[in-house]
Every structure is written in C-alpha cells, then in structure tokens.
LONU-346346 format. One line per field, with one value per residue (C-alpha): z, y, x; residue number from 1. Coordinates in steps of 0.05 Angstrom, whole numbers. Layout:
# LONU-346346
c3	[Z  ...]
c2	[Y  ...]
c1	[X  ...]
resi	[NUM  ...]
This chain:
# LONU-346346
c3	[2321  2303  2350  2406  2446  2441  2484  2441  2442  2419  2362  2335  2341  2303  2249  2239  2224  2172  2136  2139  2110  2052  2032  2033  2003  1950  1945  1943  2001  2042  2109  2133  2103  2156  2128  2155  2213  2240  2225  2277  2279  2314  2363  2342  2382  2440  2433  2446  2455  2529  2519  2485  2431  2432  2416  2359  2298  2277  2225  2223  2176  2202  2163  2193  2221  2242  2319  2355  2425  2464  2405  2366  2304  2301  2254  2295  2274  2255  2233  2193  2233  2201  2134  2136  2092  2147  2191  2267  2315  2353  2415  2419  2376  2424  2366  2352  2381  2451  2426  2375  2423  2473  2424  2435  2362  2377  2411  2344  2306  2234  2196  2121  2131  2095  2122  2173  2169  2230  2227  2284  2256  2285  2305  2345  2299  2288  2221  2212  2143  2130  2066  2055  2024  1957  1975  2036  2031  2054  2082  2130  2150  2163  2204  2252  2261  2273  2331  2361  2360  2391  2444  2452  2448  2456  2411  2352  2327  2397  2402  2334  2304  2233  2204  2126  2091  2023  1980  1939  1863  1813  1857  1827  1897  1918  1990  2033  2040  2115  2131  2080  2076  2011  2008  2039  1973  1939  1885  1908  1875  1915  1881  1901  1889  1952  2000  2065  2116  2190  2257  2241  2167  2146  2090  2099  2158  2165  2183  2210  2206  2240  2230  2272  2257  2195  2196  2138  2133  2089  2071  2068  2045  2076  2040  2020  2039  2100  2147  2201  2261  2292  2293  2225  2184  2223  2230  2158  2135  2183  2161  2084  2094  2133  2085  2017  2034  1982  1970  1939  1863  1857  1818  1860  1843  1894  1864  1892  1930  1962  1989  1989  2052  2022  1966  2016  2051  1983  1956  2020  2011  1940  1944  1890  1842  1845  1818  1848  1808  1847  1815  1848  1819  1867  1845  1916  1943  1874  1886  1953  1929  1873  1926  1976  1925  1887  1888  1954  1977  2051  2042  2010  2063  2060  2025  1971  1952  1886  1881  1812  1837  1782  1811  1762  1765  1732  1732  1756  1701  1645  1682  1680  1605  1596  1639  1598  1536  1572  1595  1524  1505  1561  1596  1662  1690  1702  1770  1827  1883  1879  1935  1918  1961  1930  1960  1993  1928  1913  1847  1802  1745  1693  1743  1761  1691  1670  1728  1719  1644  1675  1709  1772  1824  1885  1905  1971  1973  2026  2034  2078  2056  2065  2009  1959  1981  1973  1903  1879  1915  1867  1808  1827  1839  1771  1737  1768  1837  1904  1971  2017  2079  2110  2168  2192  2241  2282  2249  2261  2330  2354  2281  2232  2188  2186  2149  2117  2083  2035  2002  1933  1897  1829  1830  1801  1735  1754  1732  1747  1779  1728  1704  1751  1747  1739  1810  1826  1777]
c2	[1825  1766  1724  1770  1721  1666  1656  1675  1606  1577  1632  1605  1534  1547  1589  1534  1484  1533  1536  1462  1453  1498  1473  1404  1414  1468  1457  1380  1372  1304  1314  1269  1309  1337  1406  1398  1359  1404  1468  1517  1591  1628  1688  1752  1780  1824  1876  1947  1913  1921  1898  1833  1820  1887  1955  1925  1963  2022  2044  2051  2083  2113  2135  2189  2180  2229  2231  2267  2289  2334  2356  2381  2339  2320  2283  2231  2173  2114  2042  1995  1940  1872  1863  1935  1996  2048  2072  2082  2128  2090  2116  2066  2011  1961  1940  2005  2027  2059  2123  2130  2111  2164  2216  2206  2220  2209  2278  2312  2342  2320  2362  2359  2300  2237  2191  2197  2152  2151  2126  2118  2108  2064  2128  2148  2204  2210  2226  2239  2243  2280  2265  2326  2324  2359  2398  2433  2485  2447  2511  2526  2447  2445  2507  2483  2420  2445  2488  2424  2385  2439  2448  2371  2356  2426  2443  2392  2404  2387  2325  2303  2303  2324  2337  2326  2350  2325  2336  2290  2298  2259  2242  2233  2229  2280  2306  2282  2333  2323  2316  2355  2296  2253  2180  2125  2093  2157  2137  2193  2199  2232  2292  2331  2404  2433  2391  2425  2409  2431  2412  2375  2387  2317  2280  2216  2178  2140  2068  2031  1955  1914  1845  1825  1875  1899  1962  1991  2056  2071  2132  2114  2167  2177  2131  2085  2014  1985  1928  1944  1903  1938  1877  1852  1885  1856  1791  1784  1810  1758  1698  1718  1714  1652  1613  1643  1649  1700  1701  1747  1757  1730  1763  1769  1787  1828  1825  1868  1900  1959  2012  1960  1922  1860  1896  1928  1861  1826  1880  1879  1801  1797  1855  1896  1838  1825  1847  1862  1876  1908  1912  1952  1972  2030  2100  2124  2065  2059  2132  2114  2055  2097  2145  2092  2058  2120  2117  2156  2125  2112  2038  2022  1994  1994  1927  1952  2019  1993  1936  1940  1956  1961  1993  1980  2010  1965  1902  1844  1797  1851  1866  1792  1788  1849  1819  1756  1798  1833  1765  1740  1800  1790  1852  1819  1752  1692  1702  1658  1678  1709  1741  1738  1780  1792  1827  1781  1750  1718  1717  1677  1633  1681  1710  1641  1618  1678  1675  1602  1619  1661  1595  1621  1578  1586  1625  1650  1662  1710  1701  1738  1689  1614  1602  1643  1606  1539  1550  1583  1524  1477  1518  1518  1444  1434  1476  1431  1463  1428  1462  1449  1497  1533  1577  1616  1677  1706  1776  1799  1775  1775  1774  1714  1736  1695  1709  1650  1640  1581  1562  1529  1496  1473  1396  1344  1312  1269  1259  1324  1333  1335  1403  1435  1435  1500  1508  1510  1568]
c1	[1509  1475  1517  1517  1476  1530  1596  1655  1682  1616  1612  1682  1659  1601  1636  1688  1631  1603  1672  1680  1612  1619  1688  1658  1592  1612  1687  1687  1737  1722  1696  1753  1808  1854  1843  1775  1782  1837  1804  1792  1767  1822  1810  1838  1898  1876  1930  1902  1834  1814  1744  1756  1704  1671  1702  1745  1719  1765  1710  1636  1586  1521  1459  1420  1350  1295  1286  1229  1251  1205  1165  1225  1254  1327  1371  1415  1465  1424  1425  1380  1343  1351  1316  1290  1300  1279  1335  1325  1366  1419  1454  1515  1542  1584  1628  1659  1727  1720  1753  1699  1643  1664  1651  1574  1561  1486  1486  1498  1440  1461  1409  1432  1477  1460  1515  1573  1634  1679  1750  1801  1873  1927  1959  1898  1872  1802  1769  1695  1670  1603  1564  1522  1454  1458  1396  1433  1488  1552  1583  1524  1518  1592  1591  1534  1565  1633  1600  1567  1629  1673  1616  1622  1698  1736  1789  1787  1855  1885  1840  1868  1799  1788  1720  1711  1648  1635  1575  1534  1512  1471  1416  1347  1313  1264  1261  1204  1149  1147  1221  1262  1309  1315  1294  1338  1361  1383  1437  1485  1558  1613  1646  1706  1682  1658  1694  1706  1759  1755  1789  1852  1845  1859  1820  1861  1892  1961  1956  2016  2023  2078  2098  2158  2213  2175  2137  2095  2060  2000  1957  1880  1831  1766  1720  1774  1778  1816  1805  1759  1781  1837  1884  1865  1917  1975  1945  1928  1995  2033  1988  1998  2073  2078  2029  2051  2125  2145  2219  2273  2266  2199  2143  2075  2008  1963  1890  1838  1893  1859  1910  1963  1962  1992  2028  2077  2095  2101  2147  2192  2193  2213  2265  2298  2302  2228  2163  2098  2032  1976  1903  1845  1782  1764  1786  1792  1834  1871  1895  1918  1959  1990  2012  2037  2080  2109  2182  2186  2116  2106  2092  2160  2210  2284  2281  2227  2257  2281  2228  2185  2115  2060  1995  1936  1868  1818  1769  1810  1785  1801  1871  1891  1873  1922  1974  1973  1987  2043  2071  2070  2111  2159  2139  2127  2153  2113  2076  2106  2055  1984  1945  1870  1829  1760  1699  1643  1619  1683  1728  1684  1699  1722  1776  1800  1808  1845  1890  1901  1922  1982  2006  2026  2060  2014  1952  1933  1855  1830  1755  1706  1648  1655  1600  1642  1707  1673  1652  1715  1753  1715  1732  1805  1806  1777  1827  1883  1897  1900  1879  1938  1923  1868  1866  1803  1799  1742  1756  1688  1669  1591  1572  1563  1620  1686  1753  1788  1852  1865  1926  1929  1988  1984  1966  2012  1987  1929  1853  1822  1748  1698  1672  1621  1549  1511  1499  1573  1586]
resi	[1  2  3  4  5  6  7  8  9  10  11  12  13  14  15  16  17  18  19  20  21  22  23  24  25  26  27  28  29  30  31  32  33  34  35  36  37  38  39  40  41  42  43  44  45  46  47  48  49  50  51  52  53  54  55  56  57  58  59  60  61  62  63  64  65  66  67  68  69  70  71  72  73  74  75  76  77  78  79  80  81  82  83  84  85  86  87  88  89  90  91  92  93  94  95  96  97  98  99  100  101  102  103  104  105  106  107  108  109  110  111  112  113  114  115  116  117  118  119  120  121  122  123  124  125  126  127  128  129  130  131  132  133  134  135  136  137  138  139  140  141  142  143  144  145  146  147  148  149  150  151  152  153  154  155  156  157  158  159  160  161  162  163  164  165  166  167  168  169  170  171  172  173  174  175  176  177  178  179  180  181  182  183  184  185  186  187  188  189  190  191  192  193  194  195  196  197  198  199  200  201  202  203  204  205  206  207  208  209  210  211  212  213  214  215  216  217  218  219  220  221  222  223  224  225  226  227  228  229  230  231  232  233  234  235  236  237  238  239  240  241  242  243  244  245  246  247  248  249  250  251  252  253  254  255  256  257  258  259  260  261  262  263  264  265  266  267  268  269  270  271  272  273  274  275  276  277  278  279  280  281  282  283  284  285  286  287  288  289  290  291  292  293  294  295  296  297  298  299  300  301  302  303  304  305  306  307  308  309  310  311  312  313  314  315  316  317  318  319  320  321  322  323  324  325  326  327  328  329  330  331  332  333  334  335  336  337  338  339  340  341  342  343  344  345  346  347  348  349  350  351  352  353  354  355  356  357  358  359  360  361  362  363  364  365  366  367  368  369  370  371  372  373  374  375  376  377  378  379  380  381  382  383  384  385  386  387  388  389  390  391  392  393  394  395  396  397  398  399  400  401  402  403  404  405  406  407  408  409  410  411  412  413  414  415  416  417  418  419  420  421  422  423  424  425]
C-alpha cells in the first residue's frame, strides 16, 4: 500500500503523470499530444465495493511466518516488508475482499504450510489453497487445519468454502534447525500427486463476467491467473471491445491470454465465420483455457458456439513464428485484431517484430507497467505503428500500480522513427 497515505484522487493524478512521462520519455510521444494532455487515470466502478478503494482484491497469497505467543510457537499468515526477505505475521490486509477478511485467517496455526492462497469467486465461493511443505505429511496437515477451520467457520460446504491442499516437490532447501520450516526462497514445484480436497471439494472456481447483455463464464483453477480487482474483468472486457472493435468474420489473436478473459469476448464478436487464436505459456492457465473453449466449454456464448478458437500453449515469440508459418500455408487468416496482455516486463522487441511480420490490422496493448509500455510503444512506432488511443485505470488502488490500454494502428507510409538506441531495447 505504497500510496495508502494519499487521497484517492491524488493517487490517480500522480499515476496519470507517471504514464504520461513514460510514454513521452521512452515512447517518444510529444508532451503536447492530446493523447497525453487529455490522459486521466479513471477510477474503477464501485459495483460490489462498499468500501471504495479498500477490500477490492478477490485473490491474495500469503506466506507463513513464525509467531511466538505466550511462549508458544505458531505459524501464521505472513507478508514480506518492503525490500525484505524475512516475512512477518499479519493480522489483516485492508485491500482484500471483506468476505476473505472476515475469515480471520490469522487465527489459523499453519504448521506445515508454506503458502496460503485465498480466492473469492464472483459467485461468492471461497477457495483456500494450502501449499504443504514436503517435509510434512499432507494428510496430517490437512486434518489439523480442517479441524481449525470448522471450529472457526462451522460447516465448510454450507459456507461454500473449499480447502485444497497440494504438496511441493523438487526443493533443495533444508529445514531450519530451530524452526523445522524450510528457508524462504525454496524453489518448490507444485505436483498433483497427493492433492487433498476438503470442505466444498473444489480445486477451481467459476468466474462470471458481464458486459452489457453479454455474460461469460470461466473455470479458473487454484494457482491459475485471473485479474485480482473484483471489477477488473468486466472493465477490461468492456474497454477492449470499445477500443479494438472486433467485428463479425475477423481473425483475432489473444496473446498472453490466461484463462481466456478476452478470448471469450473476441470469439463472441467475430462469430461463427471468425477465428480467435489464444496463446498462453502457463500450464495451469492453459488447461483452464482449453476447457473453457472446448466445443461445449462454459466460455462459449451463443454467438461463438461455432467460432474457430485455437488454444495454444507456448512461448509467445515462438508461437508467433509458428503462426507465421501457418499463415504462409493458408492455415490461418491474416490477423485483423490483436490483444497483447503481457506480464509486467512487457512484450519485448522479438515478440513485437514477429507480431509485425503477421501484418495485423490493429493492436490493443494491455499494460500493467508504464515503463514497459513506453519502451514497447517506441518499438512499435519504429516498426510503423501509430498510437491512436490511450486509457488508464486505477485498477490497484492504494498501490503504485496502474493499468493502461493503448491502441495502435498501422501508420500510413511516411518516414519512420530512427532505430532505437540500446537503452530503449
């Protein structure tokens, strides 16, 4: 909560200045351009948010931290102080949804648990995923934590609460002689063998997103990616549709697609004569996308039941190379519209150059880091693209993060900007 000391309106003013600065310094957009002079950071809708800029997170991952209470050692939910690798116990996190805060997770003794991820779905179901230290027996850990949870909340299934315990393997970490817990930086790898489901018995949640009369449904697994602000999915979907304007019969690419938030809306828009190609690298989220867009998948609308939806798992740069080959063989149409939603580090030159080789009609870049957007804006301008529209949202209130959507159209023939210096790459 780096900006928790600032009034919300001042936070948004400051974030707008940061976006302008990065698009100017790194992206080369003139400060006097209306794209920058008219830019504001829009507040998020307050639907379902009774506490405004607090309690907006539907997902939170805690580590565990040792707590000495009346001479007894407990393992409680914890977080890392700024620039620290040593977690500390926490009692509350004001940005988390009230339904999760009311569980009072700090009262659980999480001996044997490495991390706890808490999820609140749009349908009000709660999924608690416990990552169990491999040096503890998952069955014993699960039994003890289930006992505590029932004591705190009553019948779990009735409360729509699922407990999902999954072990880790592949750790080279050794437990501390004093604590019996492994070191903070253990390189754990999740495995499926030994998973335990209790309470409501779910290892995934159903997310529903509405935009106007459209309603889409998604299955999102524990550990899979989904937007953390409760109003973010509908806001992003609506903004994508109004900025990118996909139409019937078009071919659209959804790069870094996750479980398919944008894929579903694109498929609905292009209809049965259109094509949507989704590319995602995460194995967990890719499996969700494959399920969501199976012929009878929950993310297909009436308009997209017959839409050709290709779900690809792989590195985006390599997948674009493969798509270029498929295009040259006539296996896929020329892309008309592209949604590019990379992680914080941005798309990078290789991805943008390979995307440019496919000669798409327009690109919507969804950025969670203004500096990465500025750098990639400069690369796209060098490749012959114009930035034509920018919108920014305060999707992470009380933090320094800001979400920006930038629309690029292919520029008319003209003298293109000089190739970037190394610092822009």
